[in-house]
N, C-alpha and C positions, 0 to 999 in steps of 0.2 A: 801212223796211219789214222788212229783212234781220232785224232782232234780235227780232222777236217770236218764232221759232222757240223762241228761249233760253231765252224765262222759263215757258215749255212744259215745256221739259228740264225746266228747274230743281223746277219741281212735281211733276213725277212723279218725280225724282231726289234723294225728300228726305232721303237716308241719304248723299247727296256735301256733301264740305265747301265755303263760300264760293269759296277757291282755286282748287280744281277747276272751277266753274264758269264762276270769272272767266275760267279757261283754254279752258275750251270756246267761251270768247265771242270774243275774243279771235282762237282758230280758223277761226271763224264767219267774223267779219267779217272775217279775211283772205282765206280761201279762197272766200267765195261769190262765181262769177264768172258763174254761170246761171241757179242758180235756191235760191232761199231757201227751198222746199220740200224741195226734195234735200238742201239740207246739213244738213236737221234732222232729217232723215233720218237720214243718215249720221252725224252726232253721236249718234241713239240708237244707231244701231245701234253704232260705237265706245266710246259709254256701259257698253250691254251686255257688249262683248266684258271694257271693264274688271272690271267688276262679277264676270263670269265669271274671268277669271284670279286676280283676287284670293278667289274661293271659292276655287280650285284651291290657293293657297300656302294658304290654311286648313284645307284639307283634308289638305295634305300634313302642317302640322304638326300635325294632329288624331292622323293614322295615327302618325306620328313617339309623340306624347305614349302612344297607347294600348300601341305596342314598351314602350317607358317603363316607362308602368304596371304591363304584363305582365311587364316582365323584373326589375324592383324587388319586385312582391307574390309571385313567383316563388323571389326569393332571400331574402327576409323567409321566405316556409314553406320552405323548407330550412333558416333557419335555428332557428325554430319546432322545426320536425323533428328537426335537434342538439341542438336544447336537451333533448328531449324523450326523447331516446335518452340524452344525458348524463345527465339527472334519474334515470334509469332505473339507468343505471350507480352513481351515486353513491349513490342513496338502497338500493340491493345493497351497495355500500361500509358504508354506514352501519349496516345492519340485520349483515353479516358481525363488524363491529366490536362491535355491541352484544354479540353470541352470544359473539365472544373475551373480550369483558371480562368477561361475567360467570360464562363456563369457568373462563376463570384465577382469579378472585375466587373462586370455587368450590373450586379447587384450592391457593389461597393458604388458604382456612380450612381444609381439610383435613390440609394439612401443618401449620397451625400450629395445630391440634388435637392430631396427630400428634406432633407436636416436645412439647406440651405433658405428652401423657401422657408421651413417652418420657421425660423430665426427670423426669418424676414417679415414673415405674418406675423410672429409675437413683438416683433422692437415696433413695423407700423401702428398694430392693434393699442399697444403700449401709449405710442403716440397720437392717436386719437383720442384714448381716456382722459389722456392729460390734457389734452383742446378743452375737448368736451367741458372734463369739468372746470377747467377756468371760465368756461364760457358760463356752464351752472349756475359759478359763484356770482361772476357779475351778472347778471340778471338776474339772480335769487336776492343781491344788492337793492338793486334798483327797482324790484318790483316791492322789495319790506318798505324801501324808501315812500312808494307810491302808493301801498297798502295807509304805510303810517299816517301822511298827508291826507288820504281820503278818511281816515277814521279822526283826525282832529275836525276837520272841514266839518264832518259831517254833525260831533260833537257840540260847533259853533252855531251851522243851523237849527238844530234841536233847542239849544239852550234857547239862541232869539227867540224860535216860533215859539216855548213856552213860554218866554216873559220872564227867562230866567237871567237873565244879563242884560245890562248896559252897555246898547251899543256907540262907539264914538266914532271918531272920524278914523283914529290911528288902526280899530282894530278893522275898520270897514276897509280902510286900504290893505290890511295884512292879509282879509279875507281875499280881496278880490287879487292881492299878489298869489295867494296858492291855489284860486282855480284857475288863475293864467296858467302858473304852473305847470297842472296838472293838465286842462289842455295839450302842453307839450308830449305828455305817458302816451307809448304808443297801443296802450287799450282803448283810449280815447277817441271815437269817432263817429261819426255818422250823425245821427240825433243829439246823443250824447255830448257829442261836440257843439250843436249849433246851439241846445239850449244855455250849458255852459257859456257859448258867447254870447246868447243873449245875454245874459246874465252880468256878466262883463261890461257890455256896452251898457246897457241900464244902469247900470253903477254909475259908471264914467260920466254919464250925460244926466242926470238926479244932480240939480242945486243945491242942496242940502245934504252935506255929506254928515252930518251928523247920525241918520238914523237910514236903514237899508231901504231902499226903494222899493213899494212895492204896486204891482199891476192887478186889475182885476178884482178879487173876492178879498178878504181881508189873508190869508196865506197859499193864495194861487203859485204867485211866482217862486216865490221860496220852499211851498214842498214839491214843484217839477224838479228845481236842482235838487231838494233833500235826494227825490227819488231818485234821481241821475245820477247822484253821487254815490247812493244804497248799492246801487244796481252796478256801478265802476266798481264798488268797493269787493261785491258779489263776483265779479269778471277776474277780478285781482287775485280776488283769496283762491278762484276754482284757476286760473291759470299758473299760482305760486305753486298751486297742492300737486297739479300735472305735473309741472316742471318739474320737482320736487320725485313725485315715481318715476317719469320721465328717468331722473339722475341714476334713483335706485334702480329698476330697470340696466338701466345702460350700464351700471357700476358692476348687476349681477352676472349678465353679457361677460362682459371682459372678463369677471373672475372665472364664468366657466369655459370660457375662450380659454385664459392665460391656462387652465387647469389641464384642458386637454389637449393642447400644444405643447405644456410643460410633462405628459405622460409618452404623448407621440416621439417629443424628443428625447426622452430617458429611452423608451425602448428600441429607439432607430440609431441611439450612440452603444448601446449595449449590442444591437444585433451587430451594424457594423464592426466593431469591437472582436464579433464572434468570427465575422465575415474575412476579416483580414487574417487574425489566427488561423483559420481555415486555409487561404489564400498562401500565406506563408506554409503549412504544411504540404498545402497542392504543389506549390515549385519546389520543395525537398525532394519530394516524389518525383518529379519531372527528372531534377538532376540525376538523383541516383537509377532511373530507371534508362535514364537516357548512357551516361556512364556505364552501367550495362550492358548496353545493347550496344555499346563499340565493343565491349570485351568481346562480349561472347561473338561480334561480327570478327574481330581479330584472331577469334579462335578457331571459328570455322573456316577460317582463311587458312592459319596454319595446319591444320587438317587439311583441308584440302590439296594443301600443298604436301603435305605426307604421303597422303593417300595415291598421288602423282605419280612422287620418286618410289614410294614403297612398289606399284605395279612397273613400272618402268623395270626396277630393280630385279625384279621376278618374270618379266617377261626376257628381260637379257641372259637369265639364271638358267632359264626354260630353254632359250636358242643354243647359249653355249652348251647344254647337258644332251641337245638335240646333237651339235655337230658331235662331241663326244662321243653318245651311240653309234653315232655315224664310223669314226674311224674306230671305234674298239671293235664294228662291228668288218670292217674292210682289214684289219691287222687277222683278227680269225681266219678270215677269211683266204687270207697271203699263209697263215701256218697251216691249213685245212689245206690248199695248193702244195704246197711244198708236203705235206707229207702226204699228198697222191702220188706225187711225180716219184718221191725214193720208193713208197710202195713199189708203185709200176714196174719202174725204170731200173731198179737197184737189183731186184731178186737174183739173175743170174749172177751177175759178178759177185756179189754178196754169198754166194752160197761157193762159187770154185774159190775165192781168195778164203772165206772162214770156214768152210765148213766141213762138218767131221769125215775122215774118209774112213775109219776100219773102229770099231769098239767091239772091245771083249766082250764076248755073251756075257760071259761074270758077272765081268764090273756091272755090265748093263743090267743083269738081274739083281745084284746087288741094290744099285739103287734105287731099281723100282722097287724093289721089296721094299726096301729105308721110307719111301714115299710112301708105299701104300698104306703102310701102317703108322706113319704119320698122321697120315689126315682122317683112319681110320679111329683114329684115337681122339682126333680133334672132333670128328662127328657124336663121337661116345658122351667127349664133354659139354659140347655145345646143345646135345640132340637136336642136330642139322641133319634132316636125312639128307640133303641132297650130297652131302659131303661125304658119304658114308656111302653112296651111289654111285660119287666119284670115284671111291678109292676101286669098288668093285669094277666100275666100268676101266680102269688106268691097269689092274689086274690083268683084267681079260684082253685089255689090247696088248697089253707084253706079253701075251700066250700066245696070242695068237700073229701079232705083228713080227715083222719081217726087221733082221738087224737095220734096216739103212733109215728105215722109216719110225721107228718104235719112239727115240727121245722125243722126236718131232712132234708125230700124235700125242703122247704124253705132255709133254710142256702145253701142247695146245688146246690139251683138255684143261689141264691145271691154270691156262691163263684165262679160258673162256671163261671159266669157274670165277675167279677172280676178275674177271672184270662183271661180272653182272653182280655177282655177290658187293662191288667198290660202287659198280653204278646205283645200285638196290641202298646199299648205305649213303649215296649222295644224297640218293632222292627222298632217304626216310630223314635226312640233317635237314636238308632241306623244307621238308615236310614239316618237321618241329620247330624251323625258325618260323616261316610263315605260319604255323599254328601258333607261336608267342608271338610276332611282331600282328599277327588280323586279330589277335582274338583282345592285343592291347590296344589296338586301333579302334578295335567297333568299341569296345565296351567307354573307351574316350570322348568318341563319337555319340555314346550312346548317353554318358554322365552331361557332355555339351548340349544333347539337344534336351535331354531333360531340364538345364539348369533353364536353358532358355524357355523350355517350354513356362518351366515356375514364375522367370522374369517375366512373360508375357502376359500368364494368366495374372499377374499382380498386377503388371499395367493395366491389363483392361478391368481388371473389378475396382482399379481406379477411376478408370475412365468412367466408367459406368454411374461410381457414386459420386463424382465429379458433375454427370450430367444429372444424376438423380437431385443431386444438389442446387444445382440450377435451377432444373424444371421446376422444382420445387419454392426455391429464391422466386424466380419470373411469375410462377403461382400468387405466391403472396403480394409483390408488387401490381400485379394485375388487380388481384382482387382489392389492393389498400386504390389504386386508380380507380376502379369502381365504388370504393370507399367515399373520394374524393369527390367522386361525380355525381352520389347521388348526397351526398352533403352540400358542394356546391350550390344545387337543386333546390334544395330545402333552404339554403340561404338564400335564395335568388325569391321562391317563394313567399318567406318570411318577409324578406326587406320590403320587397310587392306589399304585401299586407299591410308592413307596418307603418309604409309611405302612404297608404290609401286612409290608415286609421290617422293618421298624424293631420291629412289634410283635410278629413273629416273634423277632428276636434279643434283645428286652429280654423276652420269657417264656426266651429258652434261655440269658442271662446273669443273669438273678435266680434262675433254678432250681438254674443249675450251682454261683452263690453260695450257695444253701441246701445242697444237694448237699453242697460243700465244708465249710460250717460245720457240717455235720454228720457229716460224717466228723473233723472235727478234735475234735469234742466227742468222738466218742467214743472215737479216739484218747488225746485227753489225759485221759482219763476210765480208761480203763485204762492209761496206761504212766504216769498220773502218781502213782494209786495203788498201783503196784508198784515203785514209786522211793523209795515213804514207807517200805514195809515190807523193801526190799533192805537183805540182808545177805550174809553169803561165802557162794555159793550153796558146795552139797557137788556133788561131783564126780558125774554119773550121776544128777544131776536137772536136769527142764526150767527154764530161766529167761528171765525176759522180757526180750526185747530191746531195750531202754533205747535205745541208739544207733541202731540201723535207726527207730525211731520216730521218736524227734526229727526226722531226715533227713526220714522222711515226713509228719510236719506241719510242717515247714520247707518242702516242697514243694508241701502241701497250700495255705498261707497265701501260700506266693508265686503259685496258679492265683487264689487267694481275692482276692489284692490287682489279678490281670491281668484277673479277672473284671470288678471291679468298676471298675477303669479304662478298660474297654472299652464299659462298661452305659452309662460317666457319658460316654464319646466318643460314643456314640450314640447318645444323647440330648440331646446340645449338638448332633450332625449333624442329629437329623429336627427341632429345635427350627430351627437356622441355615435348612436346607431349603423348614421350612413359612414361616419369614418371607419369606425369600427369592422364594419362590411366589408369595405374597400381596401383594408390592412388585410381581412383576413382573406380575400379572394385573391391578393398579393403573394400574399404566403401560401395560399391552392396551387395559384399560378407556378410558382416558385417551384415548389412539393412537386407536381403533374411532370412539369419539366426535367425533372430531377430523377424521378422514376423512372419518368421513360425513358431516359439516356439510358441509369441503368438495365431495363430491359433490353436496350438494343444491345448493350455491349454485352448482357449474360447471354441473350441469342448468338451473338459470337461465338461466346466460348463455348456453350453449347454444341456449336455446328463444328468448334474446331475438336472438340473433345468426343464426338461422331466420328466426324477426318480418324482422328486417332483411334479409336473403339475400332473401326472398319478395318484400319491397317495393320493395329496389333491382331486381329482374328485373323486377315489374310497371313500373317504373319506366323502365328498359332499355328492355323491351320497346314500348312506349309511343313510349319517343324514337325507337328504329331506326324504327317504320312514321312517325312525324311525318319522319324524318331521310330513308326514301325516298319520302316524297311530295314532299319538297324536291326532292331530287335529281330527281326524275321530272318535277316544274314545271320546275325547272331547264335540264332537258333541251329542254322543250319551249320557253322562253325566249330562249336561244341558239338552237335552231330559227329561231323567228319575227326574234331582230334580229341576230343575228350574221352566216346567211347570205345577204347583201347585195351583187351584183353593185357597189354604186355607194355611197359613202360619204355620207354624211350632210351633211359640210360641202360634198362638193361639189354634193348635190342643193339645198343650201339654197343655194349661191350660182347655180346655174342660175336656180331659181325668183327670186330675185330680181333679176337680168337681165330675167328677163321678164317679172316686174311692173313693173321700171321703165320695160321698153319699151312694154307699154301703156298705164299712166302720162303718157305722152312720150305717146302718140297721142290719150288723152280729153284731156290741154290744148293740143294742136292745136286741137281741134274743141271746146273750150271757150272759148280764144280768141277761133276766128272767134265761136262763138254769142255770147259777149259783145259784138265789137265788132257783131255785127248788132243784137242786144240793145240795145246803148247811141243805137245810131243811131235806133234805133224808137222807143224813149223819146222823143229828141230832137225826133224826128217828131210825136211823140204834142203832147207837150208846145207 
């Protein structure tokens, strides 16, 4: 008969294992002393408590899992956010590296083209100089021969006219041959050539070849030829001098051009070498950034997959937990329904089958007195007034109650007290567990928020510092761009003024050279003619100042040489300044492009940093709000859990003593009831 309720429990608790059912059965068999129905109810209560306890453990595990899921998801989200920021930064590096590579390659192409052009110009200049020098050597040799023939012819004519030599047919033929050759010279033209032709024709027509044929006055024909020869000699000397000067100037211009091209080639070769090194560095940076970008994308993809799986796993666990909670609620509902059915429908049968029929008054009194004494002792030892009051209440009930219901009433009072104390102990234990758990969790959350706030503050400070540095860099670059613009404007103005000065100086020097050359020609025409006719002057008559004229002509030639040299220097300076201006302008343009590119990408860096700073500020504000809420909640928890006049351990020991005393009282009554019950069963049988 006592085993029947056990099978009812087994049917209701389908989720309990066979070992648990066996344990309940053994417990039931060992502890049923008064009423099997009562023990069944106790077993149902015990099973419900166990199911509830397991639910609390599972709930705690689920809450820990929720915290774990949130922390890991947040960590992965931060990693993805950092990966996105790194990707933006690396993409900016790749973009800048590509821009630097394109700019540098373009610069290298420009330098290569310039080097090739300068080398070609230098080769061409060398070829021209070689050809010009060869032409000068040939022309100077020819002019030297012509000059020599003129000088010899003049000497012959002068000696003949002075009567210093004996003229024979051979000398006449030689002189005519010389004059004939001179007529083929390029400088013999016009009236000079006509005079010489007339002389040659006259000598060929002469009948007597022993003497030079003369017409007119005693020396008129020979004098005209002599004047012509001297004029031709003067022209030959002037042309040779001019040719030598032109050669000197051409050689000077070539040397200046060669020096300029050599310097420019040296500078460009050095610059192209630096550009190639910079290009290699940019390509290395591009390769490294591209590799890092690919790795960053792979890591971001892996983190995204991990986050997706984490979310799916956590959602599945939450779904399983929800099903478990629902199943546990259904089981508790079944146990509660079974308890209700047993309590409501088996009361009469239980009383008739197991109730006490008679109880001796002396035995009742002795048992109740023992219970009262035990409870008073417990109340005194624990200091619990409620237990002492219970003892008084039991004593009063025993004195005023009837024989049939006194034990039931006393047991009911004890069970009520025992249940209240047990519930209070459970509530206190649960409160202690909640306090411990909540305090730890809240402190952990507070620490996490404080750590996150510190990290966000550090990131925000770094972002602010990066923005300040970037803005400073932009300001510096813009100031440098402004300085470049001012410098270029000054260069343009200086170049315009220098070019205007050059044009003015060139015009002045060329006019000066033309004027000096004209003056030299006038003086040479006058003094040269005077020298040709110069004889012993007669006292009292005017004579040409040949010596002074020669000095003036020499001084004018020095001035002409100075003007020519200064003109060449001015032209060389203008060429050098123009090349230096163009070179510096190119460098300024390249520097402007580089600085404008740097300003552009630095602005992008500032925008990214400001965006990150705004995100950090939002996160920091959110974290601070959460931290404030956690701190406020922590204060409430401390107020609830810390400010206790009595420790939990003391309260637990006190309640255990009270429960033990109440259980002893019940045991006394149960033993008395059991002995009476067995006596009645024996009597019935």
